[in-house]
Steps between C-alpha positions, in 0.01 A plus 500: 500500500136538389230565758290195586143527371218421739136410469300707746164366622276799569202304636181347370125541521204271451283665236216250463358203688224271375390253765210263422447234768184296542349471846669228702797461263813451711740291288550338163736428213615810315667602178727804515587729211757781527539773238783753514529802270757779521409860424810707425485878522569642153671813637733301727575138406637439853156537661244226462190349656455124522133404471382167639170321462471189716192283456404215733200294388356187657475182294119529487524875416287597803786690667673780313768732634683751285762740632636779285806690623757753386857508626729796445869476410790714394832395356777710651786540254580388147453132427549273204194367316554156656499642853193711417315189377598318819368787714173515303422130468676323787602732784192724522239220495714297743489793742124567478350152463559397866298804614212393275515141625481622861215740416296219346564262790401766756192606305355150480579421865330821612200401285439181700673260262787263547824654371575501131875500458577559136824346378819699456614575145853493366479803270844419364359181347191667347484632143524879467181687576347801327660840526343822379632855492265773624 
């Protein structure tokens, strides 16, 4: 019997935060944009970083929040191309995105605003995102 492959989450880090809030701004209507790009290590195709850029902008464009983050993953074992694609485009963003949602909510609360709770995303229903080999 073949050994079961596993996706290992090695952690994440916030690499950039842009936070533009006008004085007195505490709530509003927001648009949210999420970008997800995989960076696969050329020397070892089982190691990859998942990069996320989450932008939250108020309707009137006066509030702008952008979070950039990297998450680190490793695939343990041999996997088929279909499983690899699932790990890259569904499993890994599904693991990391809740951390980013919580980070954003906490950041705005600690900044004197009412909470911004960005919606969950079903990454299984999204079209495939960009992948690049480094």
